[in-house]
Phi, psi and omega in degrees: 000123183279173185300322184292319179294317179299314180296318183294322178301316178295315179295320184290324176299317184283339184276356178061036178260167180280179182292148177279139176230136179300140180238157172300139186276129168257099189302318182293316180294324177299317178296318180295320179294319179296317179294322179296317177301313183298317181293317181293317179296318179300316179297313184292321182288317187268335185251327187264322185301146172226118185058026181086357185241184191214159170247194185277315189221153179222146171292157184301326179273003177065017179275339180234148180216151184222141165238248167272082189094182181294149180230155176263166177298345179267007179238130173240161183250137175271320182300133175303140011263049180272222191305311180298324181296314178294318179300321178294324177297320177299319180295322176297318179298319179294316180297325183279328187246336184077006182288123186296328181295333176291320176294322178298321178296318177295319178299318179297320177295319178296320179295325176295321177293322177300318179304320187264009178292131182282160177298332177286354170107340180250209183224159168251186190298325186231162170234128181251128176260003178219192180294146179203166183296319182226102183266140177289153176271086189283150180295336181283003179090354180263176179092208186235229187245357183284115188234029183265103175287136189240138170257005181291135177054029174073022187296296181292327180299313182296318179298315180296316180298318180294317179296318180297315182288326173294320177302314179296315182296331179268015178059030176060025184257353177271103191301316184292318180293316180299314183295322180294320179296314181294318179297318180295319179294319177300317180293323178298316179296326179287345177269001179269128179287161180304331179277000178100352182283165174234149172276169175288327185219144172221150176242346182197174176303140184283159179275153178290140179226157179295151181264113186228165174266153179296146179211162177284148177293145177257024179226175179283094186294341181292331183239341184249164172077014178286137184240125183295310183266060182299337183293346179276350188261179181294131182222148170238005188304141177055041173061037179300322183301314182294319181288323177292319178300316179299321178296315181293321178294320178296318179299318180296319181289322185280317187258354175056038181246123185291347179294334178285324175292324177297319177294323177298316179297321177297321176298319176297321177299321178295318180298326175293316180294327187278350177294128183289155180292163172300146013265018181233068186281054174250198182235163181244167181284319186223147175225146172274184185287351172268003181065038173254133178302139182226167175291150166246245175292170188297342178252018180234084185279164170297121185190162168288133184247123180291327184285303181294333177295323176296319177296320179300318180293315179296324178293319177299320177297315179299318180294319178300318181289323182287322183268341184079010182255112185279001176296335181287350177272342188297325179289346193283314182305313178294328178293317179298317179297318179297313184288329176299326178281345187254005181299146176285161180304333180274005178086357178270178178243141178288143174298323181229137169240129184300139178300130176077315179281334182065019176284138174303133190241136182226179172237150174265186184297338177264009180061042171257142181298140180207159174261005185261109181291338180292339182273352188286137176294157190272356187281353187232147182276083185288334175232142186227156176299144178262130181245026190292328176296316179295320179295319178298322178293318178296322177298315179299317178298317181292322180293329182258007178059034179284334182230157177231158176091194187294123180265094182233170175300135187232162171225164183284173176299139180303147180268163177299325179296318178297318181296315179300319180297316180296317179298317182293329183280348176286127183275180187296335180272352181095028183245142163257114185258128180258154174242127185287128181244015179096358181288152177297138178236149175302133182087348177050052177294151181264080178263147171281149177303136181088352179299130182265133185208168178251132186244128175295328178294315179296315177304309184295319180294317181291317177297321178297317180295315178299320181293319178299316180296318179297320178293327180280329184275066183277151176295000000 
């Protein structure tokens, strides 16, 4: 297996795409796709990058930039779809084409992440190369006093995955990137509790806690048991289990060290412990050290969560397939049966189901609990798509050993029509320009309808699609 195949297998596993299948070669389209990648990467690397890193969105003239709000040229974002997302797209382009300038672009993005690695070993949402209100306590001795490594929204996970794959692509010879990846992974393992759970944030190795099973609170959870520093406790919020599992699986595959698989198995053990008792055998966003569901933010109550429960099930399937231990599949059938009975009339799943009553739970504009979905503010996903059919199929495949490897949501190999469309939409400067149509965007920028902008997510997705097609369209 050559270097390109090895790198692509790692990238493809993390990208949650379906299997590659060889396609008949369209020589002209292959050339056009290769040229489009080169032009787009050149534009993003030479015109868009700042200190080797990226934010979410840019004005067409590149005079304005946005992450979570406006950003300066001295600020880059770690949270996807920022620097790690773009860096991964460069690595896909390199794996597909072998062009050294794509690897150089990925290396620069990785070096920007190395600069912003915190002393606690992970990353926070942003990296500042100049003055800012809250500077990270960077390992390089620069920055300020903020030393909270975050697993929220995939921040440290994405940075680690990008560094590991860049390390592999560079044959483990870039000392700073290799050392940062190893240090980050060591810190991640030290942030894992004995029961296998992870906190949302860590500043140092976590303390040992008793290993218990999840249970319902025996107090009035609506008014009692609120914890100010909820980020220190066990969390599954925003699909943390799935992103951490993917990071650990990548570490195991790249570095061939069984301690990462052991940590993965411990995470699976926690997911088994965290499943709530009947008649609501789902999962919650947050648990205290007694394994009782607790509040997080003011609009995140103790409740069964339809969104994170789907991630928990998919993660258990992935862990079962990676470790070969089918005990991780056992919680899934009762959870699927429960959620099938709990679907909303529109076929979606509620983000929250009230403990014991199982009523869909919402907040109103004053953040008071309500059963009325019409009163809920629009900034939060109170109802989510249901993927239970897909999860049931993945479960069946895992039980019968039909598939191996990471069990994630997948899509098929890109089609020639998709590739042509992407190539045609690239302008003469190497830009894919988006027009805002009112859809929710990461960071919730306040764009007017029709506002034209450049998106790191669109860039990364398009480069990834072109690269996938090139890898599949083999001679």
